[in-house]
Backbone as JSON Lines, residues from 0, in Angstrom:
{"i":0,"aa":"M","n":[-35.25,-14.1,-41.43],"ca":[-36.4,-13.66,-40.64],"c":[-37.34,-13.13,-41.75]}
{"i":1,"aa":"H","n":[-38.93,-13.0,-41.33],"ca":[-39.47,-12.59,-41.74],"c":[-40.24,-11.06,-41.02]}
{"i":2,"aa":"Q","n":[-39.87,-10.03,-41.22],"ca":[-40.11,-9.05,-40.85],"c":[-41.59,-8.69,-41.01]}
{"i":3,"aa":"H","n":[-42.62,-8.57,-40.21],"ca":[-44.02,-8.06,-40.26],"c":[-44.25,-6.43,-40.65]}
{"i":4,"aa":"A","n":[-45.2,-6.59,-41.19],"ca":[-45.11,-4.95,-42.0],"c":[-46.17,-4.0,-40.88]}
{"i":5,"aa":"T","n":[-45.67,-3.04,-40.93],"ca":[-46.29,-2.1,-40.19],"c":[-47.94,-1.63,-40.12]}
{"i":6,"aa":"P","n":[-48.59,-1.18,-39.77],"ca":[-49.54,-0.65,-39.26],"c":[-49.86,0.16,-40.32]}
{"i":7,"aa":"A","n":[-51.28,0.33,-40.74],"ca":[-51.08,1.4,-42.08],"c":[-51.78,2.64,-41.18]}
{"i":8,"aa":"T","n":[-51.39,4.02,-41.33],"ca":[-51.85,5.27,-40.04],"c":[-52.43,6.03,-41.15]}
{"i":9,"aa":"G","n":[-52.46,5.7,-42.72],"ca":[-52.99,7.08,-43.32],"c":[-52.4,8.04,-43.54]}
{"i":10,"aa":"G","n":[-52.83,9.42,-44.14],"ca":[-51.92,10.51,-44.1],"c":[-52.39,11.47,-43.18]}
{"i":11,"aa":"S","n":[-53.29,11.34,-42.42],"ca":[-53.66,12.36,-41.36],"c":[-52.49,13.07,-40.66]}
{"i":12,"aa":"P","n":[-52.49,14.47,-41.27],"ca":[-51.36,15.13,-40.48],"c":[-51.64,15.26,-38.63]}
{"i":13,"aa":"A","n":[-53.04,14.79,-38.44],"ca":[-53.21,15.01,-36.98],"c":[-52.69,13.66,-36.23]}
{"i":14,"aa":"R","n":[-51.93,12.51,-36.97],"ca":[-51.63,11.47,-36.38],"c":[-50.79,11.67,-35.27]}
{"i":15,"aa":"D","n":[-51.15,10.93,-34.21],"ca":[-49.57,10.75,-33.16],"c":[-48.24,10.75,-33.75]}
{"i":16,"aa":"Q","n":[-48.18,11.82,-33.09],"ca":[-46.58,11.61,-33.51],"c":[-45.67,10.76,-32.95]}
{"i":17,"aa":"S","n":[-46.53,9.79,-31.88],"ca":[-45.41,8.17,-31.45],"c":[-45.58,7.51,-32.49]}
{"i":18,"aa":"L","n":[-47.05,7.08,-32.97],"ca":[-46.93,6.17,-33.87],"c":[-46.19,6.57,-35.0]}
{"i":19,"aa":"S","n":[-45.98,7.36,-35.95],"ca":[-44.82,7.91,-36.48],"c":[-43.71,7.57,-36.2]}
{"i":20,"aa":"Q","n":[-43.31,7.84,-35.06],"ca":[-41.52,7.23,-34.46],"c":[-41.68,6.04,-34.38]}
{"i":21,"aa":"W","n":[-42.68,4.93,-34.08],"ca":[-42.46,3.8,-33.94],"c":[-42.68,2.74,-35.52]}
{"i":22,"aa":"Q","n":[-43.02,3.81,-36.38],"ca":[-43.05,3.62,-37.87],"c":[-41.75,3.14,-37.85]}
{"i":23,"aa":"A","n":[-40.99,4.88,-37.78],"ca":[-39.7,4.99,-38.54],"c":[-38.83,3.92,-38.05]}
{"i":24,"aa":"I","n":[-39.05,3.55,-36.39],"ca":[-37.64,2.83,-35.38],"c":[-38.0,1.35,-36.44]}
{"i":25,"aa":"T","n":[-39.42,1.62,-36.28],"ca":[-39.38,-0.53,-36.73],"c":[-38.54,-0.59,-38.23]}
{"i":26,"aa":"R","n":[-39.27,0.69,-38.99],"ca":[-38.52,0.57,-40.73],"c":[-36.66,0.35,-40.41]}
{"i":27,"aa":"Q","n":[-36.67,1.13,-39.19],"ca":[-35.06,1.3,-39.65],"c":[-34.53,-0.2,-38.83]}
{"i":28,"aa":"A","n":[-35.0,-0.58,-37.97],"ca":[-35.01,-1.63,-37.53],"c":[-34.68,-3.03,-38.42]}
{"i":29,"aa":"I","n":[-35.84,-3.06,-39.33],"ca":[-36.05,-3.98,-40.31],"c":[-34.41,-4.05,-41.54]}
{"i":30,"aa":"A","n":[-34.22,-3.01,-41.74],"ca":[-33.09,-2.16,-42.75],"c":[-32.26,-2.72,-42.25]}
{"i":31,"aa":"A","n":[-31.75,-2.56,-40.28],"ca":[-30.5,-3.08,-40.09],"c":[-30.48,-4.66,-40.24]}
{"i":32,"aa":"T","n":[-31.58,-5.14,-40.07],"ca":[-31.94,-6.62,-39.87],"c":[-31.15,-7.2,-41.61]}
{"i":33,"aa":"R","n":[-31.57,-6.02,-42.52],"ca":[-31.03,-6.57,-43.86],"c":[-29.95,-6.43,-44.35]}
{"i":34,"aa":"E","n":[-29.24,-5.47,-43.56],"ca":[-28.41,-4.85,-43.92],"c":[-26.57,-5.49,-43.13]}
{"i":35,"aa":"A","n":[-27.26,-5.5,-41.73],"ca":[-26.03,-5.77,-41.01],"c":[-26.62,-7.19,-40.05]}
{"i":36,"aa":"G","n":[-27.47,-7.75,-40.33],"ca":[-28.01,-9.19,-39.74],"c":[-28.91,-8.6,-38.15]}
{"i":37,"aa":"A","n":[-29.88,-9.14,-37.57],"ca":[-30.68,-9.47,-36.94],"c":[-29.81,-8.58,-35.31]}
{"i":38,"aa":"G","n":[-28.39,-9.07,-35.17],"ca":[-28.42,-8.59,-33.84],"c":[-28.02,-7.11,-34.47]}
{"i":39,"aa":"A","n":[-28.22,-6.45,-35.03],"ca":[-28.14,-4.98,-35.05],"c":[-29.63,-4.4,-35.32]}
{"i":40,"aa":"A","n":[-30.37,-5.43,-35.43],"ca":[-31.97,-4.52,-35.16],"c":[-32.21,-4.89,-33.67]}
{"i":41,"aa":"L","n":[-31.73,-5.23,-32.81],"ca":[-32.6,-5.58,-31.49],"c":[-32.52,-4.67,-30.58]}
{"i":42,"aa":"D","n":[-31.88,-3.55,-30.58],"ca":[-32.36,-2.05,-30.28],"c":[-33.56,-1.51,-30.72]}
{"i":43,"aa":"G","n":[-33.29,-1.82,-31.84],"ca":[-34.42,-0.71,-32.65],"c":[-35.71,-1.35,-32.12]}
{"i":44,"aa":"Y","n":[-35.74,-2.81,-32.41],"ca":[-37.14,-3.81,-32.2],"c":[-37.65,-3.29,-30.29]}
{"i":45,"aa":"E","n":[-36.46,-3.23,-29.77],"ca":[-36.8,-3.22,-28.66],"c":[-37.35,-1.91,-27.87]}
{"i":46,"aa":"R","n":[-36.94,-0.97,-28.87],"ca":[-37.41,0.93,-28.68],"c":[-38.84,0.62,-29.52]}
{"i":47,"aa":"A","n":[-38.63,0.03,-30.86],"ca":[-40.84,-0.13,-31.34],"c":[-41.4,-0.63,-29.71]}
{"i":48,"aa":"L","n":[-40.93,-1.76,-29.4],"ca":[-42.09,-2.46,-28.33],"c":[-41.97,-1.37,-27.34]}
{"i":49,"aa":"S","n":[-41.34,-0.63,-27.07],"ca":[-41.41,0.25,-25.89],"c":[-42.88,1.53,-26.37]}
{"i":50,"aa":"I","n":[-42.21,1.88,-27.44],"ca":[-43.0,2.88,-27.74],"c":[-44.94,2.31,-27.89]}
{"i":51,"aa":"A","n":[-44.68,1.19,-28.83],"ca":[-46.23,0.51,-28.89],"c":[-47.09,-0.09,-27.46]}
{"i":52,"aa":"R","n":[-45.84,-0.02,-26.52],"ca":[-46.87,-0.48,-25.17],"c":[-47.22,0.78,-24.59]}
{"i":53,"aa":"Q","n":[-46.46,2.19,-25.34],"ca":[-47.11,3.62,-25.0],"c":[-48.69,3.61,-25.23]}
{"i":54,"aa":"L","n":[-48.28,3.63,-26.87],"ca":[-49.59,3.43,-28.19],"c":[-51.05,2.52,-27.56]}
{"i":55,"aa":"V","n":[-50.59,1.78,-26.65],"ca":[-51.57,0.57,-26.26],"c":[-52.24,1.2,-24.96]}
{"i":56,"aa":"A","n":[-51.13,1.81,-23.98],"ca":[-51.73,2.65,-23.12],"c":[-53.01,3.4,-22.92]}
{"i":57,"aa":"A","n":[-52.13,4.18,-24.22],"ca":[-52.99,5.69,-24.03],"c":[-53.27,6.06,-25.63]}
{"i":58,"aa":"P","n":[-53.92,5.14,-26.53],"ca":[-53.98,5.12,-27.68],"c":[-54.81,6.8,-28.59]}
{"i":59,"aa":"P","n":[-54.18,7.22,-29.45],"ca":[-54.57,8.4,-29.8],"c":[-56.05,8.35,-30.29]}
{"i":60,"aa":"P","n":[-56.71,9.25,-30.28],"ca":[-57.89,8.94,-30.96],"c":[-57.69,8.48,-32.6]}
{"i":61,"aa":"G","n":[-59.09,7.58,-32.61],"ca":[-59.05,7.05,-33.85],"c":[-58.08,6.09,-34.76]}
{"i":62,"aa":"H","n":[-56.85,5.43,-33.75],"ca":[-56.03,4.87,-33.92],"c":[-55.6,3.8,-32.77]}
{"i":63,"aa":"A","n":[-56.75,2.97,-32.14],"ca":[-56.79,2.14,-31.21],"c":[-56.29,0.87,-32.27]}
{"i":64,"aa":"E","n":[-57.0,0.56,-33.51],"ca":[-56.4,-0.46,-34.53],"c":[-54.98,-0.58,-34.72]}
{"i":65,"aa":"D","n":[-54.77,0.74,-34.88],"ca":[-52.93,1.07,-35.49],"c":[-52.04,0.55,-34.45]}
{"i":66,"aa":"C","n":[-52.77,1.0,-33.1],"ca":[-51.62,1.42,-32.19],"c":[-51.53,-0.43,-31.35]}
{"i":67,"aa":"V","n":[-52.35,-1.07,-31.75],"ca":[-52.61,-2.72,-30.87],"c":[-51.74,-3.37,-31.88]}
{"i":68,"aa":"A","n":[-52.2,-3.05,-33.34],"ca":[-50.79,-3.29,-34.37],"c":[-49.69,-3.35,-34.31]}
{"i":69,"aa":"A","n":[-49.22,-2.47,-33.93],"ca":[-47.84,-2.31,-33.51],"c":[-47.27,-2.89,-32.51]}
{"i":70,"aa":"L","n":[-48.09,-3.19,-31.29],"ca":[-47.65,-3.99,-30.04],"c":[-47.59,-5.25,-31.0]}
{"i":71,"aa":"V","n":[-48.2,-5.61,-31.74],"ca":[-48.32,-7.3,-31.84],"c":[-47.22,-7.36,-32.96]}
{"i":72,"aa":"V","n":[-47.26,-6.13,-34.09],"ca":[-45.69,-6.32,-34.95],"c":[-44.48,-6.27,-33.96]}
{"i":73,"aa":"S","n":[-44.41,-5.13,-33.09],"ca":[-43.19,-5.23,-32.65],"c":[-43.13,-6.7,-31.73]}
{"i":74,"aa":"C","n":[-43.77,-7.57,-31.06],"ca":[-43.96,-8.62,-30.11],"c":[-43.47,-9.62,-31.29]}
{"i":75,"aa":"H","n":[-43.98,-9.69,-32.1],"ca":[-43.38,-10.85,-32.99],"c":[-42.27,-10.58,-33.8]}
{"i":76,"aa":"N","n":[-42.0,-9.36,-34.26],"ca":[-40.88,-9.2,-34.78],"c":[-39.53,-9.46,-33.52]}
{"i":77,"aa":"L","n":[-39.5,-9.43,-32.26],"ca":[-38.28,-9.61,-31.62],"c":[-38.68,-11.06,-31.5]}
{"i":78,"aa":"A","n":[-39.56,-11.82,-31.37],"ca":[-39.96,-13.2,-31.17],"c":[-39.05,-13.53,-32.61]}
{"i":79,"aa":"D","n":[-39.16,-13.36,-33.71],"ca":[-38.55,-13.61,-34.87],"c":[-37.03,-13.43,-34.59]}
{"i":80,"aa":"L","n":[-36.88,-12.37,-34.23],"ca":[-35.21,-12.26,-34.11],"c":[-34.58,-13.25,-33.31]}
{"i":81,"aa":"H","n":[-35.25,-13.48,-32.0],"ca":[-34.75,-14.76,-31.22],"c":[-34.73,-15.64,-32.12]}
{"i":82,"aa":"L","n":[-35.74,-16.26,-32.65],"ca":[-35.62,-17.46,-33.35],"c":[-34.86,-17.42,-34.45]}
{"i":83,"aa":"D","n":[-34.07,-16.21,-35.16],"ca":[-32.88,-16.56,-36.01],"c":[-31.98,-16.81,-35.33]}
{"i":84,"aa":"H","n":[-31.86,-16.58,-33.92],"ca":[-30.91,-17.14,-33.16],"c":[-30.49,-18.3,-32.18]}
{"i":85,"aa":"G","n":[-32.02,-18.69,-32.72],"ca":[-31.98,-20.23,-31.61],"c":[-32.61,-19.89,-30.33]}
{"i":86,"aa":"D","n":[-32.72,-19.11,-30.15],"ca":[-33.27,-18.72,-28.93],"c":[-34.87,-18.71,-28.67]}
{"i":87,"aa":"T","n":[-35.6,-20.08,-28.68],"ca":[-36.85,-20.51,-28.81],"c":[-37.51,-20.14,-27.38]}
{"i":88,"aa":"D","n":[-37.09,-20.41,-26.22],"ca":[-37.62,-19.64,-25.02],"c":[-37.92,-18.17,-25.52]}
{"i":89,"aa":"T","n":[-36.67,-17.63,-25.39],"ca":[-37.47,-16.24,-26.05],"c":[-38.47,-15.28,-26.57]}
{"i":90,"aa":"A","n":[-38.41,-16.0,-27.84],"ca":[-39.04,-15.82,-29.22],"c":[-40.46,-15.94,-28.34]}
{"i":91,"aa":"A","n":[-40.58,-17.68,-27.39],"ca":[-42.52,-17.8,-26.94],"c":[-42.8,-16.4,-26.1]}
{"i":92,"aa":"R","n":[-41.79,-16.5,-25.23],"ca":[-41.78,-15.56,-24.43],"c":[-42.6,-13.75,-24.67]}
{"i":93,"aa":"Y","n":[-42.02,-13.43,-25.72],"ca":[-42.47,-12.29,-27.07],"c":[-43.9,-12.59,-27.71]}
{"i":94,"aa":"L","n":[-44.23,-13.72,-27.76],"ca":[-45.07,-14.61,-28.52],"c":[-45.95,-14.41,-27.39]}
{"i":95,"aa":"C","n":[-45.9,-14.69,-26.24],"ca":[-47.09,-15.02,-25.19],"c":[-47.33,-13.38,-24.67]}
{"i":96,"aa":"R","n":[-46.44,-12.83,-24.5],"ca":[-46.59,-11.16,-23.75],"c":[-47.53,-10.36,-24.62]}
{"i":97,"aa":"A","n":[-47.01,-11.2,-26.34],"ca":[-48.68,-10.3,-27.03],"c":[-49.44,-10.82,-26.91]}
{"i":98,"aa":"H","n":[-50.23,-12.1,-26.86],"ca":[-51.05,-12.66,-26.53],"c":[-51.62,-12.29,-25.43]}
{"i":99,"aa":"E","n":[-51.14,-12.35,-24.38],"ca":[-51.64,-11.63,-22.95],"c":[-51.98,-10.7,-22.79]}
{"i":100,"aa":"T","n":[-51.25,-9.77,-23.44],"ca":[-51.92,-8.02,-23.42],"c":[-53.03,-7.94,-24.53]}
{"i":101,"aa":"L","n":[-53.23,-8.62,-25.14],"ca":[-54.62,-8.53,-26.16],"c":[-55.67,-9.13,-25.6]}
{"i":102,"aa":"I","n":[-55.35,-10.15,-24.55],"ca":[-56.7,-11.07,-23.92],"c":[-56.77,-9.97,-22.79]}
{"i":103,"aa":"A","n":[-55.97,-9.36,-22.04],"ca":[-56.24,-8.41,-20.96],"c":[-57.35,-7.06,-21.68]}
{"i":104,"aa":"L","n":[-56.59,-6.93,-22.49],"ca":[-57.65,-5.54,-22.98],"c":[-58.79,-6.1,-23.52]}
{"i":105,"aa":"M","n":[-59.0,-7.05,-23.98],"ca":[-60.64,-7.71,-24.69],"c":[-61.47,-7.44,-23.15]}
{"i":106,"aa":"V","n":[-60.58,-7.83,-22.45],"ca":[-61.89,-8.21,-20.93],"c":[-61.3,-6.74,-20.16]}
{"i":107,"aa":"D","n":[-60.93,-6.33,-20.54],"ca":[-60.69,-4.79,-19.84],"c":[-62.32,-3.67,-19.57]}
{"i":108,"aa":"T","n":[-63.17,-3.81,-19.04],"ca":[-64.28,-2.76,-19.25],"c":[-64.04,-1.59,-19.17]}
{"i":109,"aa":"D","n":[-62.88,-1.32,-18.85],"ca":[-62.58,0.21,-18.83],"c":[-61.77,0.8,-20.38]}
{"i":110,"aa":"R","n":[-62.05,-0.04,-20.45],"ca":[-60.89,0.4,-22.24],"c":[-61.92,0.73,-23.04]}
{"i":111,"aa":"S","n":[-61.57,1.73,-24.3],"ca":[-62.56,1.73,-24.9],"c":[-63.42,0.29,-25.65]}
{"i":112,"aa":"A","n":[-63.89,0.46,-26.3],"ca":[-64.98,-0.6,-27.4],"c":[-64.11,-0.48,-28.25]}
{"i":113,"aa":"S","n":[-63.33,0.45,-28.86],"ca":[-62.6,0.53,-30.48],"c":[-61.25,-0.2,-29.81]}
{"i":114,"aa":"L","n":[-60.83,-0.39,-28.49],"ca":[-59.16,-0.78,-28.46],"c":[-59.44,-2.15,-28.12]}
{"i":115,"aa":"R","n":[-60.81,-2.25,-27.36],"ca":[-61.06,-3.99,-27.14],"c":[-61.43,-4.53,-28.15]}
{"i":116,"aa":"Q","n":[-61.89,-4.17,-29.24],"ca":[-62.53,-4.54,-30.84],"c":[-60.82,-4.9,-31.31]}
{"i":117,"aa":"A","n":[-60.14,-4.02,-31.27],"ca":[-58.95,-4.17,-31.99],"c":[-58.16,-5.41,-31.34]}
{"i":118,"aa":"A","n":[-57.93,-5.51,-30.44],"ca":[-57.67,-6.89,-29.59],"c":[-58.13,-8.01,-29.83]}
{"i":119,"aa":"L","n":[-59.29,-8.13,-30.19],"ca":[-60.36,-9.22,-30.44],"c":[-59.91,-9.68,-31.87]}
{"i":120,"aa":"H","n":[-59.74,-8.62,-32.75],"ca":[-58.86,-8.7,-33.83],"c":[-57.82,-9.38,-33.8]}
{"i":121,"aa":"H","n":[-56.79,-8.76,-33.27],"ca":[-55.54,-9.15,-33.68],"c":[-55.41,-10.57,-32.77]}
{"i":122,"aa":"S","n":[-56.24,-10.84,-31.85],"ca":[-55.7,-12.26,-30.88],"c":[-55.52,-12.79,-31.93]}
{"i":123,"aa":"R","n":[-56.7,-13.06,-32.79],"ca":[-56.18,-14.18,-33.54],"c":[-55.03,-14.43,-34.38]}
{"i":124,"aa":"Q","n":[-54.51,-13.1,-34.85],"ca":[-52.77,-13.2,-35.25],"c":[-52.37,-13.84,-34.19]}
{"i":125,"aa":"T","n":[-52.42,-13.53,-32.59],"ca":[-51.41,-14.12,-31.59],"c":[-51.45,-15.15,-31.41]}
{"i":126,"aa":"H","n":[-52.99,-15.92,-31.53],"ca":[-53.37,-17.23,-30.85],"c":[-52.71,-18.54,-31.65]}
{"i":127,"aa":"L","n":[-52.66,-17.88,-33.21],"ca":[-51.74,-18.51,-34.25],"c":[-50.46,-18.56,-34.03]}
{"i":128,"aa":"A","n":[-50.01,-17.12,-34.0],"ca":[-48.45,-17.41,-33.56],"c":[-47.94,-18.69,-32.71]}
{"i":129,"aa":"L","n":[-48.93,-18.53,-32.11],"ca":[-48.41,-19.53,-30.17],"c":[-48.64,-20.59,-31.06]}
{"i":130,"aa":"I","n":[-49.85,-21.08,-31.45],"ca":[-49.99,-22.51,-32.36],"c":[-48.97,-23.01,-33.06]}
{"i":131,"aa":"S","n":[-48.37,-22.05,-34.12],"ca":[-47.68,-22.33,-34.95],"c":[-45.98,-22.62,-33.97]}
{"i":132,"aa":"H","n":[-45.62,-21.72,-33.05],"ca":[-44.41,-21.57,-32.27],"c":[-44.42,-23.19,-31.66]}
{"i":133,"aa":"V","n":[-45.18,-23.99,-31.35],"ca":[-45.86,-25.27,-30.52],"c":[-45.29,-26.24,-31.7]}
{"i":134,"aa":"A","n":[-45.98,-25.89,-33.1],"ca":[-45.83,-26.73,-34.08],"c":[-44.53,-27.0,-34.49]}
{"i":135,"aa":"S","n":[-43.83,-26.04,-34.68],"ca":[-42.55,-25.96,-35.38],"c":[-41.3,-26.33,-34.36]}
{"i":136,"aa":"H","n":[-41.72,-25.85,-32.68],"ca":[-40.52,-26.2,-31.56],"c":[-40.97,-27.03,-30.53]}
{"i":137,"aa":"G","n":[-42.01,-27.26,-30.69],"ca":[-42.59,-28.52,-29.48],"c":[-43.55,-27.44,-28.66]}
{"i":138,"aa":"P","n":[-43.82,-28.69,-27.27],"ca":[-44.37,-27.86,-26.09],"c":[-43.35,-26.65,-25.45]}
{"i":139,"aa":"H","n":[-44.16,-25.93,-24.96],"ca":[-43.82,-24.91,-24.2],"c":[-44.82,-24.38,-22.9]}
{"i":140,"aa":"P","n":[-43.71,-24.54,-21.68],"ca":[-45.14,-24.81,-20.61],"c":[-45.6,-23.37,-20.55]}
{"i":141,"aa":"L","n":[-45.09,-22.43,-21.01],"ca":[-45.25,-20.59,-20.98],"c":[-46.63,-20.59,-22.28]}
{"i":142,"aa":"V","n":[-46.59,-21.34,-23.4],"ca":[-47.12,-20.85,-24.42],"c":[-48.69,-22.19,-23.63]}
{"i":143,"aa":"T","n":[-48.06,-23.29,-23.5],"ca":[-49.69,-23.76,-22.86],"c":[-50.17,-22.94,-21.83]}
{"i":144,"aa":"R","n":[-49.59,-22.51,-20.94],"ca":[-50.47,-21.68,-19.69],"c":[-51.56,-20.59,-20.41]}
{"i":145,"aa":"V","n":[-50.24,-19.92,-20.97],"ca":[-51.24,-18.52,-21.77],"c":[-52.17,-18.86,-22.95]}
{"i":146,"aa":"L","n":[-52.47,-20.0,-23.57],"ca":[-53.19,-20.75,-24.36],"c":[-54.81,-20.79,-23.8]}
{"i":147,"aa":"R","n":[-53.93,-21.39,-22.25],"ca":[-55.47,-21.71,-21.61],"c":[-56.16,-20.33,-20.76]}
{"i":148,"aa":"A","n":[-55.25,-19.84,-20.63],"ca":[-55.85,-18.58,-19.49],"c":[-56.48,-17.81,-20.92]}
{"i":149,"aa":"G","n":[-56.36,-17.47,-21.69],"ca":[-56.59,-17.3,-23.23],"c":[-58.22,-17.36,-22.92]}
{"i":150,"aa":"C","n":[-58.23,-19.19,-23.62],"ca":[-59.32,-19.33,-23.42],"c":[-60.51,-19.43,-22.61]}
{"i":151,"aa":"L","n":[-60.12,-19.62,-21.21],"ca":[-60.56,-19.46,-19.99],"c":[-61.05,-17.9,-19.77]}
{"i":152,"aa":"A","n":[-60.21,-17.01,-20.4],"ca":[-60.59,-15.41,-19.8],"c":[-62.04,-14.85,-20.82]}
{"i":153,"aa":"L","n":[-62.58,-15.84,-22.2],"ca":[-62.93,-15.56,-23.45],"c":[-64.12,-16.47,-22.81]}
{"i":154,"aa":"N","n":[-64.12,-17.58,-22.2],"ca":[-65.35,-18.12,-21.54],"c":[-65.84,-18.35,-20.17]}
{"i":155,"aa":"V","n":[-65.27,-17.33,-19.38],"ca":[-65.82,-17.32,-18.12],"c":[-67.51,-16.7,-18.02]}
{"i":156,"aa":"D","n":[-67.78,-16.53,-18.72],"ca":[-69.07,-15.8,-18.09],"c":[-69.71,-16.75,-19.02]}
{"i":157,"aa":"G","n":[-69.71,-17.17,-19.98],"ca":[-70.57,-18.17,-21.07],"c":[-70.84,-19.61,-20.42]}
{"i":158,"aa":"P","n":[-72.54,-20.35,-20.67],"ca":[-72.3,-21.43,-20.14],"c":[-71.38,-22.46,-21.41]}
{"i":159,"aa":"A","n":[-71.23,-24.0,-20.75],"ca":[-70.75,-24.7,-21.92],"c":[-71.36,-25.24,-22.89]}
{"i":160,"aa":"R","n":[-70.78,-25.08,-24.14],"ca":[-71.84,-25.67,-24.94],"c":[-71.35,-26.44,-25.7]}
{"i":161,"aa":"H","n":[-71.6,-27.42,-26.17],"ca":[-71.47,-29.17,-26.92],"c":[-71.95,-28.86,-28.23]}
């Protein structure tokens, strides 16, 4: 299993406590994986994802990039964990969830420009993770649907170009 790095949060004492909590739980889950195997880390990774969702819903000022990264890392860590157990279907769901969330953030004009920009930046990673999943494990209907929906969402207002 290849755990994903946690987002850089700097050393600011004003940093939101939830981001610190997410980071600590993620590190504990990674350590649990190394010491006791992937099964021991499941609860930690799920708690980290729950915190990451809250962070993306209301990112602390100046930390949109870190919050979006936390969500992507959490989903990808859970996908890796399920892949290690041979559960490609659940892994695909976590990868899709990450990509769908980022696409929704990118097109939501009620969200801050920094959060939308962070979602765009990280959507490249989630898009590649979906392509890689298909290349390694074969086609998956949910992955196909999410990739198509993402392309449509990003091209809906633009004219077709050749």
